BAGUKE-247470 format. One record per residue (C-alpha): residue number from 1; z negated, x negated, y negated. Coordinates in Angstrom, 3 decimals, padded with zeros to 6 digits, always signed. Example, Ala and Ser with C-alpha at 12.3 -4.5 7.8 and 13.67 -1.06 7.14 Angstrom:
! residues 2
PT     k         zz         xx         yy
PT     1   -007.800   -012.300   +004.500
PT     2   -007.140   -013.670   +001.060
! end
This chain:
! residues 143
PT     k         zz         xx         yy
PT     1   +000.000   +000.000   +000.000
PT     2   +000.651   -001.160   -003.537
PT     3   -000.935   -000.440   -006.904
PT     4   +001.374   -000.655   -009.879
PT     5   -000.524   -002.813   -012.371
PT     6   +002.194   -002.966   -015.016
PT     7   +005.786   -001.911   -015.467
PT     8   +007.689   +001.071   -014.131
PT     9   +009.178   +001.936   -010.742
PT    10   +011.898   +004.468   -010.073
PT    11   +011.483   +006.737   -007.049
PT    12   +014.908   +007.165   -005.473
PT    13   +015.880   +009.831   -002.953
PT    14   +019.436   +009.473   -001.669
PT    15   +020.042   +006.930   -004.450
PT    16   +019.038   +009.485   -007.134
PT    17   +016.039   +008.689   -009.329
PT    18   +013.696   +011.676   -009.096
PT    19   +010.640   +010.208   -010.793
PT    20   +009.354   +007.193   -012.697
PT    21   +005.962   +005.738   -011.738
PT    22   +003.863   +003.959   -014.349
PT    23   +000.982   +001.499   -014.304
PT    24   -002.068   +002.853   -012.505
PT    25   -000.146   +004.675   -009.780
PT    26   +000.075   +003.697   -006.134
PT    27   +002.993   +003.573   -003.730
PT    28   +003.338   +003.024   -000.025
PT    29   +000.281   +005.047   +000.967
PT    30   +002.072   +007.234   +003.529
PT    31   +002.185   +004.634   +006.320
PT    32   -001.599   +004.268   +005.979
PT    33   -002.397   +007.966   +005.686
PT    34   +000.139   +009.145   +008.278
PT    35   +001.768   +006.290   +010.221
PT    36   +004.167   +008.592   +012.090
PT    37   +005.976   +009.846   +008.983
PT    38   +009.447   +008.534   +008.266
PT    39   +009.873   +006.876   +004.890
PT    40   +012.252   +008.963   +002.812
PT    41   +012.199   +007.248   -000.577
PT    42   +013.178   +003.940   -002.086
PT    43   +011.310   +002.302   -004.949
PT    44   +013.208   +000.251   -007.504
PT    45   +011.789   -001.579   -010.513
PT    46   +013.001   -000.002   -013.740
PT    47   +011.460   -002.864   -015.713
PT    48   +009.516   -006.005   -014.863
PT    49   +006.564   -004.819   -012.803
PT    50   +003.433   -006.275   -011.271
PT    51   +002.075   -004.807   -008.037
PT    52   -001.169   -005.465   -006.179
PT    53   -000.955   -005.372   -002.392
PT    54   -003.801   -003.564   -000.622
PT    55   -003.886   -003.756   +003.165
PT    56   -004.923   -000.799   +005.287
PT    57   -008.085   -002.636   +006.331
PT    58   -008.998   -003.355   +002.683
PT    59   -008.304   +000.226   +001.602
PT    60   -010.480   +001.669   +004.375
PT    61   -013.299   -000.765   +003.520
PT    62   -013.116   +000.208   -000.163
PT    63   -013.020   +003.925   +000.719
PT    64   -016.160   +003.594   +002.877
PT    65   -018.061   +001.992   +000.002
PT    66   -016.565   +004.166   -002.736
PT    67   -015.558   +007.627   -001.432
PT    68   -014.367   +008.588   -004.917
PT    69   -011.302   +006.396   -004.261
PT    70   -010.157   +008.932   -001.635
PT    71   -010.771   +011.803   -004.056
PT    72   -008.603   +010.103   -006.661
PT    73   -005.871   +009.438   -004.096
PT    74   -005.931   +013.096   -003.068
PT    75   -005.617   +014.209   -006.716
PT    76   -002.669   +011.896   -007.237
PT    77   -000.951   +013.165   -004.072
PT    78   -001.464   +016.771   -005.194
PT    79   +000.101   +015.961   -008.584
PT    80   +003.080   +014.361   -006.809
PT    81   +003.491   +017.369   -004.529
PT    82   +003.319   +019.708   -007.531
PT    83   +005.925   +017.642   -009.376
PT    84   +008.199   +017.486   -006.331
PT    85   +008.129   +021.240   -005.750
PT    86   +009.092   +021.822   -009.386
PT    87   +012.221   +019.644   -009.176
PT    88   +013.492   +020.932   -005.825
PT    89   +016.245   +023.539   -005.931
PT    90   +015.281   +026.974   -004.623
PT    91   +015.581   +027.332   -000.875
PT    92   +018.640   +029.113   +000.434
PT    93   +017.928   +032.368   +002.243
PT    94   +017.932   +031.975   +006.026
PT    95   +020.998   +032.836   +008.070
PT    96   +021.358   +033.084   +011.843
PT    97   +024.685   +032.195   +013.461
PT    98   +025.371   +034.093   +016.658
PT    99   +028.123   +033.460   +019.188
PT   100   +027.805   +036.265   +021.676
PT   101   +031.165   +036.835   +023.369
PT   102   +030.888   +040.610   +022.875
PT   103   +027.740   +040.850   +024.984
PT   104   +025.858   +044.071   +024.199
PT   105   +022.547   +042.195   +024.558
PT   106   +023.468   +039.785   +021.773
PT   107   +024.565   +042.699   +019.614
PT   108   +021.034   +044.099   +020.021
PT   109   +019.580   +040.743   +019.022
PT   110   +021.895   +040.559   +016.025
PT   111   +020.954   +044.099   +014.958
PT   112   +017.249   +043.335   +015.330
PT   113   +017.497   +040.135   +013.266
PT   114   +019.460   +041.869   +010.521
PT   115   +017.600   +045.192   +010.365
PT   116   +014.042   +044.320   +011.330
PT   117   +013.714   +040.738   +010.082
PT   118   +016.102   +041.222   +007.139
PT   119   +017.836   +037.942   +007.830
PT   120   +021.582   +037.637   +007.370
PT   121   +023.557   +037.059   +010.542
PT   122   +027.027   +035.645   +011.026
PT   123   +028.971   +036.183   +014.226
PT   124   +031.233   +033.197   +014.748
PT   125   +032.614   +034.130   +018.132
PT   126   +033.729   +037.464   +019.501
PT   127   +035.280   +036.572   +022.869
PT   128   +033.522   +035.253   +025.951
PT   129   +034.373   +031.726   +027.059
PT   130   +032.351   +031.054   +030.183
PT   131   +032.134   +027.411   +031.225
PT   132   +033.243   +026.033   +027.838
PT   133   +031.082   +024.214   +025.329
PT   134   +030.962   +025.155   +021.671
PT   135   +032.769   +021.903   +020.817
PT   136   +035.756   +022.947   +022.947
PT   137   +036.503   +026.131   +021.043
PT   138   +034.897   +025.976   +017.614
PT   139   +037.104   +026.270   +014.581
PT   140   +038.000   +022.994   +012.809
PT   141   +035.811   +023.784   +009.763
PT   142   +032.626   +024.303   +011.801
PT   143   +030.461   +021.267   +012.591
! end
């Protein structure tokens, strides 16, 4: 984990800068807090920056002696989550794709999903093709 002592770091997601971190903020805490999570961001210095490295062992030792450190980390993570949710585009409504080959059972499922769950359905196949995989008969525009 790193503490940004001076300077500014850009937080990049898919090469797009979504946030600028300033002195006093930390980065790289996810591998310590949840080692199984994949890293989804890249940090890039926006200006000359100075970072302090804090190992997992050192952080845990500090947190045992000064529990307020964990409280402050939690507050910072909540602020980041709040900021992230405000910049994300609205979620698209769900849609279920059904390839049923004219089976009456799948028509019942489709009707249930549409009428009871109020989720849009799209039927992409209307003829049965037993023994064939989706790849063998899908239209060129469908991946």
